[in-house]
C-alpha positions in Angstrom: -15.5 -97.4 32.5 -16.4 -95.5 35.6 -20.3 -94.8 36.3 -20.1 -92.2 38.9 -21.8 -88.9 39.5 -23.8 -87.3 36.7 -24.2 -83.8 35.2 -27.4 -84.9 34.1 -30.5 -85.3 36.3 -31.5 -89.0 36.9 -35.0 -90.3 35.5 -35.7 -91.6 38.9 -36.3 -88.4 40.6 -32.6 -88.2 42.0 -30.3 -85.4 41.6 -27.3 -87.3 40.6 -27.5 -89.7 37.6 -24.8 -91.8 35.9 -22.0 -89.6 34.7 -19.6 -91.4 32.2 -15.9 -91.2 32.1 -14.5 -93.7 29.9 -11.1 -95.3 30.9 -10.9 -97.4 27.6 -7.9 -96.8 25.4 -8.5 -93.5 23.3 -8.5 -93.9 19.3 -4.9 -93.2 17.8 -4.9 -89.7 16.7 -1.9 -89.8 14.5 1.0 -87.3 14.6 -0.2 -83.9 15.5 -3.7 -82.3 16.0 -4.4 -81.2 12.4 -6.8 -83.2 10.2 -9.2 -82.6 7.3 -12.7 -81.9 7.9 -13.8 -85.2 6.2 -11.3 -87.1 8.4 -12.9 -85.5 11.7 -16.4 -86.1 10.6 -16.1 -89.7 9.3 -13.7 -91.0 11.7 -15.0 -89.8 15.0 -15.2 -92.4 17.6 -18.7 -91.1 18.4 -19.8 -92.3 15.1 -18.8 -95.8 15.7 -21.1 -95.5 18.8 -24.2 -94.5 16.8 -23.8 -90.7 17.3 -24.6 -88.9 13.9 -22.9 -85.7 12.8 -25.7 -83.7 13.4 -25.9 -84.9 17.2 -22.2 -84.5 17.7 -22.3 -81.1 16.2 -25.0 -80.2 19.0 -22.8 -81.8 21.5 -19.9 -79.8 20.5 -21.7 -76.6 20.9 -23.2 -77.6 24.1 -20.0 -78.2 25.8 -18.6 -74.9 24.3 -21.4 -72.9 25.8 -20.8 -74.5 29.2 -17.2 -73.7 29.1 -17.9 -70.2 28.0 -20.4 -70.0 31.0 -18.1 -71.5 33.3 -15.0 -69.4 32.2 -17.1 -66.1 32.9 -18.2 -67.0 36.1 -15.1 -68.0 37.4 -13.5 -64.8 35.7 -10.8 -66.3 33.7 -9.3 -64.7 30.4 -10.7 -65.5 27.3 -7.7 -67.1 26.3 -8.0 -69.7 29.2 -11.6 -70.5 27.9 -10.4 -70.9 24.5 -7.8 -73.5 25.9 -10.4 -75.3 27.7 -12.5 -75.6 24.6 -9.6 -76.8 22.5 -9.0 -79.5 25.2 -12.5 -80.7 24.8 -12.2 -80.7 21.0 -9.0 -82.7 21.0 -10.6 -85.1 23.6 -13.6 -86.0 21.7 -11.4 -86.2 18.6 -10.1 -89.4 20.3 -13.1 -90.4 22.7 -16.7 -90.9 22.2 -19.5 -88.8 23.6 -21.6 -91.9 24.1 -19.0 -93.0 26.9 -17.9 -89.6 28.4 -20.4 -86.9 29.8 -19.4 -83.7 27.9 -20.0 -81.5 30.8 -17.8 -83.6 33.2 -15.0 -83.5 30.6 -15.7 -79.9 30.0 -15.2 -79.0 34.0 -11.9 -81.1 33.9 -10.8 -79.2 30.8 -11.3 -75.7 32.5 -9.5 -77.0 35.7 -6.6 -78.0 33.3 -6.4 -74.9 31.1 -6.5 -72.7 34.3 -3.2 -74.4 35.4 -1.8 -74.4 31.8 -2.6 -70.8 31.1 -1.4 -69.6 34.6 -4.7 -68.4 35.5 -5.5 -71.3 38.1 -8.8 -71.6 39.8 -9.4 -73.9 42.9 -10.9 -77.2 42.1 -13.5 -76.6 44.7 -14.5 -73.3 42.8 -14.5 -75.1 39.4 -16.6 -77.9 40.7 -19.0 -75.7 42.6 -19.6 -73.3 39.7 -20.0 -76.2 37.1 -22.4 -78.1 39.2 -24.4 -75.0 39.5 -24.6 -74.2 35.8 -25.3 -77.9 35.0 -28.4 -77.9 37.5 -29.3 -74.2 36.8 -33.1 -75.2 36.6 -32.9 -76.6 40.3 -33.0 -73.8 43.1 -31.6 -76.2 45.5 -28.4 -77.2 43.5 -26.1 -74.5 45.1 -26.8 -75.8 48.5 -26.6 -79.5 47.5 -23.2 -79.3 46.0 -21.9 -78.0 49.5 -23.0 -81.0 51.3 -19.8 -82.9 51.9 -20.8 -86.3 50.4 -22.3 -84.8 47.2 -18.9 -82.7 46.8 -16.5 -85.3 47.4 -18.4 -87.7 44.7 -18.2 -84.9 42.1 -14.6 -84.2 43.2 -13.7 -87.9 42.8 -15.1 -87.7 39.4 -13.4 -84.8 38.2 -9.9 -86.0 39.5 -10.6 -89.4 37.5 -11.6 -87.3 34.6 -8.3 -85.3 34.9 -6.3 -88.6 34.5 -8.4 -89.7 31.5 -8.2 -86.5 29.6 -4.4 -86.1 30.3 -4.1 -89.7 28.9 -6.3 -89.2 26.0 -4.2 -86.0 25.1 -1.1 -87.8 25.2 -0.2 -85.2 27.9 0.2 -82.7 25.0 -1.1 -79.5 26.5 0.5 -77.2 24.1 -2.1 -74.8 22.5 -1.8 -71.8 20.1 -4.6 -69.6 19.5 -5.6 -66.9 16.8 -5.8 -64.1 19.0 -2.1 -62.9 19.0 -1.6 -63.2 15.2 -4.9 -61.5 14.9 -4.1 -58.4 17.1 -0.4 -58.0 15.8 -1.7 -57.9 12.1 -4.5 -55.4 12.8 -1.8 -53.1 14.7 -0.6 -52.8 10.9 -3.6 -51.5 9.4 -4.6 -47.8 9.3 -8.3 -47.9 9.2 -10.8 -48.8 11.9 -8.5 -50.9 14.0 -10.8 -51.0 17.2 -14.0 -52.0 15.2 -11.9 -54.5 13.1 -10.3 -56.0 16.2 -13.7 -56.3 18.0 -15.5 -57.9 15.1 -12.6 -60.1 14.1 -12.3 -61.4 17.8 -16.0 -62.2 17.8 -15.3 -64.2 14.9 -12.5 -66.2 16.4 -14.7 -66.7 19.6 -17.6 -68.1 17.5 -15.3 -70.3 15.5 -14.3 -72.2 18.9 -17.7 -74.0 18.5 -16.5 -75.7 15.3 -13.9 -78.2 14.5 -11.8 -75.4 12.9 -8.8 -75.5 15.4 -8.6 -79.1 14.7 -8.1 -78.5 10.9 -6.2 -75.3 10.4 -3.3 -73.2 12.1 -4.2 -70.3 14.5 -3.0 -67.8 11.9 -5.2 -69.2 9.2 -8.2 -68.7 11.4 -7.2 -65.2 12.4 -6.8 -64.2 8.7 -10.4 -65.7 8.1 -11.6 -63.6 11.0 -10.0 -60.4 9.8 -11.5 -60.9 6.2 -15.0 -61.6 7.3 -14.6 -58.6 10.0 -13.6 -56.2 7.1 -16.6 -57.5 4.7 -19.0 -56.9 7.6 -17.7 -53.5 8.4 -17.2 -52.6 4.6 -13.4 -51.7 5.5 -10.8 -52.0 2.7 -7.7 -54.0 3.9 -4.3 -52.9 2.6 -2.0 -54.0 0.1 1.4 -53.1 -0.7 2.2 -53.0 -4.6 1.7 -56.7 -5.6 1.6 -57.9 -2.0 -1.7 -58.2 -0.2 -2.5 -58.2 3.7 -3.5 -62.0 3.6 0.1 -63.1 2.4 1.5 -62.2 5.7 -0.4 -64.9 7.0 1.1 -67.6 5.0 -2.4 -68.7 4.0 -3.7 -69.8 0.5 -6.7 -68.4 -0.9 -8.4 -71.8 -0.6 -7.6 -72.0 2.9 -9.0 -68.3 3.5 -12.2 -69.5 1.8 -12.7 -72.9 3.6 -12.4 -71.3 7.0 -14.5 -68.3 6.1 -17.2 -70.3 5.0 -17.1 -72.9 7.9 -17.4 -69.7 10.3 -20.4 -68.6 8.4 -22.1 -72.0 8.6 -22.4 -71.5 12.4 -24.8 -68.4 11.7 -26.7 -70.1 9.0 -27.2 -73.3 11.3 -28.3 -70.9 14.2 -31.0 -68.9 12.3 -33.9 -71.5 12.6 -33.2 -72.8 16.0 -32.1 -69.7 18.2 -34.8 -70.9 20.9 -32.6 -74.0 21.3 -29.4 -71.8 21.7 -30.8 -70.2 24.5 -28.2 -71.5 26.8 -25.6 -68.9 25.3 -22.7 -69.4 22.8 -19.0 -69.5 23.3 -17.9 -66.2 22.2 -17.9 -62.4 23.0 -20.4 -59.9 23.7 -21.7 -59.2 20.2 -23.0 -61.8 17.6 -21.3 -61.3 14.3 -23.9 -60.9 11.4 -25.3 -64.1 9.6 -24.6 -62.2 6.5 -21.0 -62.8 5.2 -19.0 -63.4 2.2 -20.5 -66.8 1.2 -21.9 -66.3 -2.3 -21.0 -62.5 -2.8 -17.4 -62.3 -1.4 -14.5 -61.6 -3.3 -11.9 -64.1 -2.3 -8.3 -63.5 -3.2 -7.2 -64.8 -6.7 -4.8 -67.7 -6.4 -1.3 -66.7 -6.6 1.5 -68.8 -8.3 3.2 -70.2 -5.3 0.5 -71.1 -2.8 -2.4 -73.4 -4.0 -1.9 -77.2 -3.3 -5.5 -78.2 -3.7 -5.6 -79.9 -0.1 -5.5 -76.9 2.0 -8.2 -78.1 4.5 -5.7 -80.6 5.8 -2.8 -78.7 7.5 0.1 -80.3 9.6 2.4 -78.4 12.1 
């Protein structure tokens, strides 16, 4: 355990508190990065440290918001931001929030994602911008982080965090996103391509704030985003005889429904607490509607070769 520099203000009036980056051995994650929702929620290392599901959900959204803001200020592509968020999700699948400052880990993940996606940003830029976001209510933060002693402490923490993140991820930095299958599929559609792509893209971006990328393959998430976008825009998706559009995604009706409903939970959760979400959200420029297919959507009927009863747990 290393108690170095905090992203959180101290209770003693200092600008630096005690940030935590755990060097404990991570929880074993099994083979691959896909688990059922139940496994993720019940076996979280954070749960063992007394952090309940509601609190962990808040912490997840918080670091996603931080990464979206950080990525936009660093002017990196959305794919780089999505990779950083995925690294964070995978990290906290194996490490506890109680032992690791979420925004320190998020800063590390953005630095790593920049290198992985070949859109690197200098470590100094990542540290300075992240620090300013963390201390955005402090007008002196931008100047303070430029002081050599303060900067060097933060740099030491981030470099330590990089080693911890890499070890926790098992040096597996391979990430696939729903963006490519989403775009490729929509190119085949004749109607409302631009509108459909924009809304579906936003559903994918907002879905980053959930654990969907730990449960489902990218093309399953892409299919659900297109399904919800079409419902929102009232666009009829194509079918070719007995074959319908979603069969191209190798997705079952149960999977499509489960991913869609988890996406919609985000907007249901956001309704009563919009003030608490003032920090922003991980996603695009427009919030997709809170209304969606839950309760009134016509999900595809099961087809004979595709239902297995356990679609929420996918393995590569």
